[in-house]
C-alpha positions in Angstrom: -53.5 -23.6 27.5 -56.0 -24.7 30.2 -56.1 -28.2 31.3 -58.0 -31.1 29.7 -58.1 -32.9 33.0 -61.2 -31.3 34.5 -61.8 -33.7 37.3 -58.4 -32.9 38.9 -59.3 -29.2 39.2 -62.8 -29.5 40.8 -62.9 -27.9 44.3 -63.8 -30.2 47.2 -65.2 -29.1 50.6 -64.8 -31.3 53.7 -66.3 -29.7 56.7 -64.9 -26.1 57.0 -62.0 -26.8 54.5 -62.3 -26.3 50.8 -59.6 -27.7 48.5 -58.9 -25.9 45.2 -58.1 -29.2 43.4 -58.0 -32.9 44.1 -54.3 -33.4 44.5 -52.9 -34.1 48.0 -49.2 -34.4 49.0 -49.5 -37.3 51.5 -47.2 -37.4 54.6 -43.6 -38.4 53.8 -40.7 -38.1 56.3 -37.8 -35.8 55.2 -35.2 -35.7 58.0 -35.2 -32.0 57.6 -36.3 -31.3 61.1 -34.1 -29.9 63.9 -32.6 -32.2 66.5 -35.1 -30.8 69.1 -38.1 -31.7 66.9 -38.7 -28.2 65.6 -39.5 -27.5 62.0 -36.6 -25.9 60.1 -36.4 -23.2 57.5 -35.3 -25.9 55.0 -38.6 -27.6 55.8 -40.7 -24.5 55.0 -38.8 -23.9 51.8 -39.4 -27.5 50.7 -43.1 -27.4 51.4 -43.4 -23.9 49.9 -42.2 -25.2 46.5 -45.0 -27.8 46.5 -47.6 -25.2 47.5 -46.3 -22.8 44.9 -46.5 -25.6 42.4 -50.3 -25.8 42.8 -50.9 -28.6 45.2 -54.4 -28.5 46.7 -53.7 -30.1 50.1 -50.3 -30.8 51.7 -50.4 -33.2 54.7 -47.3 -32.5 56.7 -45.1 -35.5 57.5 -46.0 -37.5 60.6 -45.4 -35.6 63.8 -44.9 -37.1 67.2 -47.6 -36.6 69.8 -45.3 -38.0 72.5 -41.5 -37.8 72.4 -39.2 -39.5 72.8 -41.5 -42.5 73.4 -43.5 -42.2 70.2 -40.8 -40.9 67.9 -39.9 -42.9 64.8 -37.2 -40.8 63.1 -33.8 -39.3 63.8 -35.2 -35.8 63.5 -38.9 -36.3 63.6 -41.1 -33.2 64.1 -42.9 -32.8 67.5 -46.4 -31.6 68.5 -46.2 -32.5 72.2 -45.4 -29.0 73.5 -46.7 -25.5 72.9 -43.2 -24.4 72.2 -43.4 -25.9 68.7 -46.4 -23.7 67.7 -44.6 -20.5 66.5 -42.6 -22.2 63.7 -45.5 -24.5 62.7 -47.7 -21.4 62.4 -45.0 -19.9 60.1 -45.3 -23.0 58.0 -49.1 -22.8 57.7 -49.0 -19.1 57.0 -46.6 -19.7 54.2 -48.8 -22.4 52.6 -51.9 -20.3 52.8 -50.2 -17.6 50.7 -50.7 -20.0 47.7 -54.3 -20.9 48.5 -53.0 -24.4 49.5 -54.6 -26.2 52.4 -52.3 -27.9 54.9 -52.9 -30.6 57.4 -50.6 -32.6 59.7 -50.4 -36.3 60.4 -50.4 -37.1 64.1 -48.5 -40.3 65.1 -47.1 -42.5 67.8 -44.5 -44.9 66.4 -45.1 -47.6 69.0 -42.8 -50.6 68.3 -41.5 -48.9 65.2 -39.5 -46.6 67.5 -35.9 -47.7 68.1 -34.4 -47.8 71.6 -31.0 -46.3 70.5 -32.9 -43.2 69.4 -35.5 -42.9 72.2 -33.3 -44.3 75.0 -36.1 -46.6 76.3 -37.8 -49.8 75.3 -40.4 -49.2 72.6 -44.0 -49.8 73.5 -46.8 -51.5 71.6 -50.1 -53.4 72.0 -48.1 -56.6 72.7 -44.5 -57.8 72.7 -44.4 -58.4 68.9 -41.7 -56.5 66.9 -42.9 -54.2 64.2 -40.8 -56.0 61.6 -38.8 -59.2 61.3 -35.6 -58.9 63.5 -36.9 -55.8 65.1 -36.8 -54.9 68.8 -39.2 -56.6 71.2 -41.5 -53.9 72.6 -43.2 -53.6 76.0 -47.0 -54.0 76.0 -48.7 -50.8 77.1 -50.6 -50.8 80.4 -54.2 -49.5 80.3 -53.4 -46.3 82.1 -50.7 -45.6 79.5 -53.2 -46.3 76.7 -55.5 -43.6 78.0 -52.6 -41.2 78.5 -51.6 -41.6 74.8 -55.3 -41.1 73.8 -55.2 -37.8 75.7 -51.9 -36.8 74.0 -53.4 -37.3 70.6 -56.2 -35.0 71.4 -53.9 -32.3 72.8 -51.7 -32.5 69.7 -54.7 -32.1 67.5 -55.7 -28.9 69.4 -52.2 -27.5 68.9 -52.5 -28.3 65.2 -55.7 -26.3 65.1 -54.1 -23.4 66.9 -51.1 -23.5 64.6 -53.3 -22.9 61.6 -53.5 -26.3 60.1 -56.7 -26.8 58.1 -57.1 -30.5 59.2 -55.4 -33.3 61.0 -54.8 -36.9 59.9 -54.5 -39.7 62.5 -52.0 -42.4 61.4 -53.6 -45.8 61.9 -51.6 -47.8 59.4 -48.1 -48.7 58.4 -47.0 -50.6 61.5 -47.3 -47.6 63.8 -48.9 -47.8 67.3 -52.6 -47.6 66.3 -51.9 -50.1 63.5 -50.2 -52.3 66.1 -53.6 -52.5 67.9 -55.6 -53.0 64.8 -53.6 -55.8 63.3 -53.8 -59.3 64.6 -50.2 -59.7 63.5 -49.1 -57.5 66.4 -52.1 -57.5 68.8 -52.1 -60.5 71.1 -53.8 -58.9 74.0 -56.5 -60.7 76.0 -58.1 -57.6 77.6 -60.7 -55.2 76.1 -58.0 -53.9 73.7 -57.3 -57.3 72.0 -59.0 -60.3 70.4 -62.1 -59.4 68.5 -62.2 -56.7 65.8 -64.2 -54.4 68.0 -61.6 -54.7 70.8 -58.7 -54.2 68.4 -60.4 -51.1 67.1 -61.1 -49.7 70.6 -57.8 -47.7 70.9 -58.3 -46.1 67.5 -61.9 -45.2 68.4 -60.8 -43.6 71.7 -58.1 -41.6 69.9 -60.4 -40.3 67.2 -63.2 -39.5 69.8 -60.7 -37.5 71.8 -59.4 -35.6 68.8 -63.0 -34.7 67.8 -63.7 -33.5 71.4 -60.6 -31.3 71.2 -61.1 -29.7 67.8 -64.9 -29.4 67.6 -67.5 -30.7 65.1 -66.5 -28.6 62.0 -62.7 -29.3 61.9 -61.8 -32.1 59.4 -60.3 -35.3 60.7 -58.6 -37.7 58.3 -57.6 -41.2 59.2 -54.9 -43.1 57.3 -55.4 -46.9 57.2 -53.6 -49.8 55.8 -56.7 -51.2 54.0 -54.9 -54.4 53.1 -51.8 -55.3 55.1 -50.6 -57.8 52.4 -49.1 -60.2 54.9 -50.2 -63.7 55.8 -52.3 -63.4 58.9 -52.7 -59.7 58.6 -55.8 -57.6 58.0 -57.4 -58.0 54.6 -59.5 -55.4 52.9 -62.7 -57.1 54.3 -61.2 -57.1 57.8 -60.3 -53.4 57.6 -63.8 -52.5 56.4 -65.1 -54.1 59.6 -62.6 -52.3 61.8 -63.5 -49.0 60.3 -67.1 -49.5 61.3 -66.2 -49.0 65.0 -64.9 -45.5 64.5 -66.1 -44.1 61.2 -68.7 -41.8 62.7 -66.0 -39.5 64.0 -64.0 -39.5 60.7 -64.5 -37.0 57.8 -62.1 -38.6 55.3 -60.1 -41.7 54.9 -56.5 -41.8 53.5 -56.5 -45.3 52.1 -53.1 -46.8 52.0 -51.7 -50.4 52.3 -48.9 -52.5 53.7 -46.9 -52.9 56.9 -43.2 -52.9 57.6 -43.0 -56.5 56.3 -44.8 -55.6 53.1 -43.2 -52.1 52.6 -43.1 -52.5 48.8 -46.9 -52.1 48.8 -46.7 -49.1 51.2 -44.0 -47.3 49.4 -44.8 -48.7 46.0 -42.3 -50.8 44.0 -41.4 -49.4 40.6 -43.2 -52.0 38.6 -46.6 -51.4 40.2 -48.9 -49.5 37.9 -50.2 -45.9 38.3 -53.0 -46.0 40.8 -52.8 -49.7 41.3 -54.5 -49.6 44.7 -57.3 -47.2 44.0 -59.7 -50.2 44.4 -59.0 -50.1 48.1 -60.2 -46.5 48.4 -63.2 -47.3 46.3 -64.2 -50.1 48.7 -64.0 -47.8 51.7 -65.8 -45.0 49.9 -68.7 -47.2 48.8 -69.2 -48.7 52.2 -69.0 -45.5 54.3 -69.9 -42.8 51.7 -67.1 -40.5 52.9 -64.4 -38.7 51.0 -61.4 -41.0 50.4 -57.8 -40.4 49.3 -56.2 -43.0 46.9 -52.5 -43.3 46.6 -50.2 -45.7 44.8 -47.6 -44.7 42.2 -49.8 -42.0 40.6 -47.7 -40.2 38.0 -49.7 -39.9 34.8 -52.4 -37.1 34.9 -54.6 -39.1 32.6 -54.8 -42.0 35.1 -55.3 -39.5 37.9 -58.2 -37.9 36.1 -59.8 -41.2 35.1 -59.5 -42.5 38.7 -61.4 -39.4 39.9 -63.9 -39.6 37.1 -64.7 -43.3 37.9 -65.4 -42.3 41.5 -62.7 -44.5 43.0 -61.7 -41.7 45.3 -62.2 -38.0 45.9 -58.6 -37.0 46.3 -55.5 -38.4 44.7 -52.3 -38.5 46.8 -49.1 -37.9 44.9 -46.2 -38.4 47.2 -42.8 -39.2 45.6 -44.1 -37.6 42.4 -44.2 -34.2 44.2 -40.7 -34.8 45.6 -39.6 -35.3 42.0 -41.6 -32.4 40.5 -43.0 -29.8 42.9 -44.7 -28.2 39.8 -46.7 -31.3 38.9 -50.1 -29.6 39.4 -49.2 -26.4 37.6 -47.7 -28.3 34.7 -50.8 -30.4 34.3 -53.2 -27.4 34.7 -51.4 -25.2 32.1 -50.6 -27.7 29.4 -47.0 -28.6 30.1 -47.5 -32.3 30.6 -44.5 -33.1 28.3 -42.2 -31.4 30.9 -43.5 -33.4 33.9 -40.5 -34.9 35.8 -42.3 -38.1 36.7 -41.0 -40.1 39.6 -39.4 -43.4 38.6 -40.2 -45.1 41.9 -36.6 -46.0 42.5 -36.8 -45.3 46.2 -33.2 -44.4 46.4 -33.0 -40.7 47.4 -36.3 -40.7 49.4 -36.9 -44.0 51.3 -33.3 -45.2 50.8 -31.8 -42.0 52.3 -34.3 -41.6 55.1 -35.3 -45.1 56.2 -32.1 -46.8 55.1 -29.3 -44.6 56.3 -30.9 -41.7 58.2 -30.0 -39.0 55.7 -32.2 -36.1 54.6 -34.2 -37.0 51.6 -33.0 -36.4 48.1 -34.2 -37.5 44.6 -32.6 -39.4 41.8 -34.2 -37.3 39.1 -34.6 -33.9 41.0 -31.3 -32.5 42.1 -33.0 -29.5 43.8 -35.5 -31.2 46.2 -35.6 -28.3 48.7 -35.0 -25.1 46.7 -36.7 -26.0 43.5 -35.8 -24.4 40.2 -34.8 -21.0 41.5 -31.5 -21.4 39.6 -33.4 -20.6 36.4 -33.7 -17.0 37.4 -29.9 -16.6 37.1 -28.3 -15.8 33.7 -24.7 -15.8 32.5 -22.9 -12.4 32.3 -21.0 -13.2 29.1 -21.1 -15.6 26.2 -20.3 -19.2 27.0 -20.2 -22.3 24.8 -20.7 -25.6 26.5 -19.9 -28.9 24.8 -21.4 -32.0 26.4 -20.1 -35.4 25.2 -22.7 -38.0 25.8 -26.5 -37.7 25.8 -27.3 -39.9 28.8 -29.1 -38.6 31.9 -26.1 -36.9 33.5 -25.0 -35.3 30.2 -28.5 -34.1 29.4 -29.0 -32.6 32.9 -25.7 -30.7 32.5 -26.7 -29.6 29.0 -30.2 -28.5 30.0 -29.0 -26.6 33.1 -26.3 -24.8 31.1 -28.7 -23.9 28.4 -31.3 -22.6 30.9 -28.7 -20.3 32.3 -28.0 -18.8 28.9 -25.1 -20.9 27.5 -25.0 -22.0 23.9 -24.9 -25.7 24.4 -23.9 -28.6 22.1 -24.5 -32.3 22.9 -22.4 -34.8 21.0 -24.2 -38.2 21.0 -22.6 -41.2 19.3 -25.9 -43.0 18.8 -29.0 -41.9 16.9 -30.9 -41.4 20.0 -30.5 -39.8 23.5 -31.1 -41.3 26.9 -28.0 -43.5 27.5 -28.2 -46.6 29.7 -31.5 -45.5 31.4 -33.3 -45.7 28.0 -31.8 -49.2 27.4 -32.6 -50.6 30.9 -36.2 -49.3 30.6 -36.8 -51.8 27.8 -37.1 -54.4 30.5 -40.8 -54.6 31.4 -40.2 -54.3 35.2 -38.1 -51.2 34.6 -40.4 -49.4 32.1 -41.0 -46.5 34.5 -37.3 -45.7 34.4 -37.7 -44.5 30.8 -39.8 -41.5 32.0 -36.7 -39.7 33.1 -34.7 -39.6 29.9 -38.0 -38.9 28.1 -38.4 -35.8 30.3 -34.8 -34.7 29.7 -35.2 -35.1 26.0 -38.4 -33.0 26.0 -36.7 -30.4 28.2 -33.7 -30.3 25.8 -36.0 -29.9 22.8 -37.8 -27.0 24.4 -34.5 -25.0 24.7 -33.6 -22.9 21.6 -29.9 -22.6 22.5 -29.3 -26.3 22.9 -28.2 -28.3 19.9 -27.9 -32.1 19.6 -25.4 -33.7 17.1 -26.4 -37.3 16.7 -24.1 -40.1 15.4 -21.2 -37.9 16.6 -18.4 -38.9 18.8 -16.4 -36.5 21.0 -13.5 -36.1 18.6 -11.0 -33.3 18.9 -11.7 -31.8 15.5 -15.4 -31.6 16.1 -15.0 -30.2 19.6 -12.6 -27.4 18.7 -14.8 -26.2 15.9 -17.5 -25.5 18.5 -15.1 -23.2 20.4 -15.9 -24.5 23.9 -15.4 -22.6 27.1 -16.5 -25.7 29.1 -16.3 -29.3 28.0 -18.4 -31.8 29.9 -17.5 -35.5 29.5 -20.5 -37.7 30.2 -19.7 -40.8 28.2 -21.2 -43.3 30.7 -20.2 -46.8 31.6 -19.9 -50.4 30.3 -20.4 -53.7 32.0 -17.5 -54.7 34.3 -15.9 -57.9 33.0 -13.0 -58.9 35.2 -10.2 -61.1 33.9 -12.0 -64.4 34.7 -11.1 -67.5 32.7 -13.5 -67.8 29.7 -15.5 -64.7 30.4 -14.3 -62.5 27.5 -14.5 -65.5 25.2 -18.1 -66.3 26.0 -20.0 -63.2 27.1 -22.3 -61.7 24.5 -20.8 -64.0 21.8 -22.7 -65.8 19.0 -23.6 -69.4 20.0 -23.0 -68.7 23.6 -25.6 -68.6 26.4 -23.6 -66.1 28.5 -24.8 -62.5 28.6 -23.9 -59.2 30.3 -26.8 -56.8 31.2 -26.4 -54.9 28.0 -26.3 -58.2 26.1 -29.6 -59.2 27.7 -31.2 -55.9 26.8 -30.0 -56.0 23.2 -31.4 -59.5 22.7 -34.5 -59.2 25.0 -36.9 -60.1 22.2 -34.9 -63.2 21.4 -35.5 -64.9 24.7 -38.5 -67.3 24.7 -41.7 -66.2 26.4 -41.9 -69.6 28.1 -38.9 -70.0 30.4 -40.6 -72.4 32.8 -38.0 -74.8 34.3 -35.2 -73.2 32.3 -32.1 -72.9 34.4 -31.0 -69.3 34.7 -27.9 -68.4 36.7 -27.0 -64.9 37.6 -23.5 -64.0 38.8 -23.7 -60.9 40.9 -26.2 -60.1 43.7 -26.2 -56.4 43.4 -28.8 -54.1 41.8 -27.9 -55.1 38.2 -28.0 -58.8 38.8 -31.2 -58.6 40.8 -32.9 -56.8 37.9 -32.2 -60.0 35.9 -33.7 -62.1 38.7 -36.7 -59.8 38.9 -37.2 -60.3 35.1 -37.0 -64.1 35.0 -38.0 -65.5 38.4 -41.8 -64.6 38.2 -41.9 -66.3 34.8 -41.3 -69.7 36.4 -37.6 -70.1 35.5 -35.3 -72.0 37.8 -33.2 -69.1 39.0 -29.9 -69.1 41.0 -27.9 -66.1 42.2 -24.2 -66.3 42.8 -22.7 -63.6 45.1 -19.1 -63.4 46.3 -20.1 -61.3 49.4 -22.1 -62.6 52.4 -25.3 -60.8 51.5 -27.4 -60.4 48.4 -28.7 -56.9 47.7 -26.6 -55.3 50.4 -26.7 -51.8 48.9 -30.4 -51.7 47.9 -32.8 -49.3 49.5 -35.2 -50.9 52.1 -38.2 -51.0 49.7 -36.4 -52.7 46.8 -34.6 -55.1 49.2 -37.8 -56.2 50.8 -39.4 -56.6 47.4 -36.7 -58.6 45.8 -36.4 -60.9 48.8 -40.1 -61.5 48.6 -39.8 -62.3 44.9 -36.9 -64.7 45.5 -38.8 -66.4 48.3 -42.0 -66.8 46.4 -40.2 -68.1 43.3 -37.7 -70.3 45.2 -34.6 -68.5 43.9 -31.5 -70.3 45.0 -29.1 -67.9 46.8 -25.5 -68.8 46.8 -23.5 -66.4 48.9 -19.8 -66.4 49.6 -19.4 -68.0 46.2 -16.7 -66.8 43.7 -16.8 -67.2 40.0 -13.5 -68.7 38.7 -14.3 -69.8 35.2 -17.0 -69.3 32.5 -18.0 -71.8 29.9 -20.8 -71.3 27.4 -23.2 -73.5 29.3 -21.9 -73.5 32.9 -20.2 -71.4 35.5 -17.3 -72.9 37.6 -17.4 -71.5 41.1 -15.6 -71.8 44.4 -18.0 -72.6 47.1 -16.9 -73.7 50.6 -13.4 -74.1 49.3 -14.7 -76.6 46.7 -14.8 -76.2 43.0 -18.4 -76.6 41.7 -20.0 -76.6 38.3 -23.3 -74.8 37.9 -24.9 -75.6 34.5 -27.5 -73.2 32.9 -29.6 -72.6 29.9 -28.9 -68.9 30.2 -26.1 -67.4 32.3 -25.7 -63.7 33.2 -22.6 -62.0 34.5 -23.7 -58.9 36.3 -20.7 -57.7 38.3 -21.5 -54.0 38.0 -20.4 -51.4 35.6 -17.1 -49.6 34.9 -16.5 -46.0 33.7 -16.0 -45.4 30.0 -14.3 -42.0 29.7 -13.7 -42.5 26.0 -11.5 -39.8 24.5 -11.2 -37.8 27.7 -7.4 -38.1 28.0 -7.0 -37.0 24.4 -9.2 -34.0 25.0 -7.3 -33.1 28.2 -3.9 -33.3 26.4 -5.1 -31.2 23.5 -6.4 -28.4 25.8 -3.5 -28.8 28.3 -2.0 -25.4 27.6 -5.4 -23.7 27.1 -6.3 -22.1 30.4 -9.6 -20.7 29.4 -11.2 -24.1 28.6 -12.6 -26.0 31.6 -12.9 -29.8 31.3 -15.1 -31.7 33.7 -15.9 -35.4 33.9 -19.3 -36.4 35.3 -21.6 -39.3 35.9 -20.6 -42.9 35.2 -17.7 -41.8 33.0 -16.2 -40.4 36.2 -17.1 -43.5 38.3 -19.9 -46.0 37.7 -22.5 -45.3 40.3 -26.2 -44.6 40.5 -28.3 -42.2 38.4 -28.8 -39.9 41.4 -25.0 -39.2 41.5 -24.8 -38.3 37.8 -27.9 -36.1 38.0 -26.4 -34.1 40.8 -23.1 -33.7 39.0 -25.0 -32.5 35.9 -26.7 -29.8 37.8 -23.4 -28.9 39.4 -22.3 -27.3 36.1 -23.6 -24.2 37.9 -20.6 -24.3 40.1 -18.3 -24.5 37.1 -19.9 -21.5 35.5 -19.4 -19.6 38.8 -15.8 -20.7 39.0 -15.1 -19.5 35.5 -16.8 -16.2 36.0 -19.8 -16.7 33.8 -22.2 -16.5 36.7 -21.9 -14.1 39.7 -21.8 -16.0 43.0 
């Protein structure tokens, strides 16, 4: 079946580069690089999966044109020496096998560098940190500015030699060029500061030098934060003026948004609609009549096609969506839209890993980010029956993986539907996108002829034994954690009580009034679950308070979600009560210990969100029954093992491959 999305698959020529379709993978750091800044074999495999999956243009993650001074990551790639060319050529050669064009984003981090990584004070246009609480940088001298200009040009020439089809100059997102363009950072009084023309001077010099080095027919992209979404920062109108000073040297604009202080608009928060910022690309395109890339939570091929058809942009950038599903383009082209593994914009495995804690990127919904679905080429050597108890996300991942490897697989689901807690949480409007993951897993399960789902069926011994299992997977999930606090059990989720758990809220979501203005809402628990409740009610005008026993609210959140929820709390005047312990629950108030004083906090609606606890259900009975049966393997995965995040359960579901190897059903 050939695609119905014709606009996506129209070729596009920019100078001497022709794209086979309009989908670009924009630059996203990975932490896959080697310590010396060289690209790794893991890198090449990772990008190859996206090329093999049909992507028209891959823009390699930002690469340092001057290290260590300009480096922004723990293992950032480098383009400041000829010694990096051989492996970069191997990368471009590999991409071209799939008729995929590849570019590279050239960057200097400026004040976004960290002294503990680069062993020197970061540099910038002025002495303004790139984010609140960040390090104070040293203002660049004029001769240093011109040195960096030259280094951008030299890096671009290396990119051309290495076989890249284009280069992109990063002029956004709080990196060095952005730090000259933005009045938030640039406080200079010389010819590089003050007026828009002066603030654009550095960018103009860089792009001029790059053009001089690569020649007239080599495509140059420039990424801009078209709207910085910060008070005192550049608006769209400001950026349109700034562009006027260097647009003559640019062939295409990659139109992004946001700075470090508004990162939720740069790495989009999960509630932002597909293509929400395509209007920014349209504005740049209309003013300068040059090809533009639009990014911003694009997941749905219908929205991508419509955005192109409307002329908002010429290329659509799908970033995290291609981390989640390297085959996005091929699935759309050949009619497998129902099997798209759509990114849920959780920012946990990608931004959370890389920016938050310096790990290599992973993905909540894709347990094989680097190697792709090569596991499907393996098949079991002998018959194997797998029984999965629980049809949530971890259980479905295990069931689908086992089935794809040839196992006869049964899923026992106690409800009349699949999806588990993810399906329930996605009923909250701000969490709607989360529902795409269980929907994908259900479609994937339905496509497998050797996978059978038994609804309204609990994991009872008599049912399991009749299925003659070789492997039993317990994936029964979790329930809200309700500690032995006075009055909690008596009031939570009870009739005539105004106290709810997260599941109680979801079950009665339609019962809450649309108008909650001035209603007192108190949330106990400042972790991810409690903050979901805050996110739901605070923008509606409710008087919201958060009670947290620890010294920080949202301590375990990824940087994007944390910045977003803190912005929401600030804008909506959410009262934050840290170092505060719940000691008693009544149906209209919480009794807490604050500063060694007992305090009553009344509410119209109270929510106790202290996390989740594992619910292993009949696991002990199953283990006891099969205790003397050596040829039956029993594993416990996901939240039923320990209440954690979806990413952990998804990985454990895929790890059924290891169990099959251990039991001799798959050759290692």
